[in-house]
Phi, psi and omega in degrees: 000132180284170187295320180295316179299322178299313180293324177295318178296320179293324181282327188297327179296324181286336177292343176253322185293317182295310176297328178296312181294316179295320178298320177295316183292325186246021185305319183294341181262358184282145174284172180301315180296320179294326177293324176296317177295323177299317179294330173295318177295319178300317179295330182277340184296314186300305180295328181292315179293317180294331177298325180287336186249352183238151172282145178303112179220186184297320180299316180294320176297319178295321179298317177293326177291333174280318182298321186300311177291330176297314178301314181298319178295321179292319177295323175301316179295324180298319182264008183293333179279349181265142178097095184271351180273129186295333178298318179295322178295320179293321178297316179298317180294317179296320178297317178298314181296313179298316181296317179295317179297317177296323178295321178294318178298315179297318181293325182275347180283147183288000000 
């Protein structure tokens, strides 16, 4: 592993850990949108922490394949109040469905 990749790996855990800890401490003061972002951080904590302690294997790949549609769904919820035109809402919903289905296909493929 080159030196830059090493530093990126060391920094990436903190990009999730710090918002997670602050979110826990200040959860009662968060707005609705901030709570949705906090749940996105909670979803990201597990694969991020396991990446630091596990060798890249099938379980970790499966975990990321589960995390990815969860992340996409949480982001969908974050932006669900935006876009008053029903066409945009339908496009977002169809994108979510297609993305989840593709993630399932990728996860089940050998």
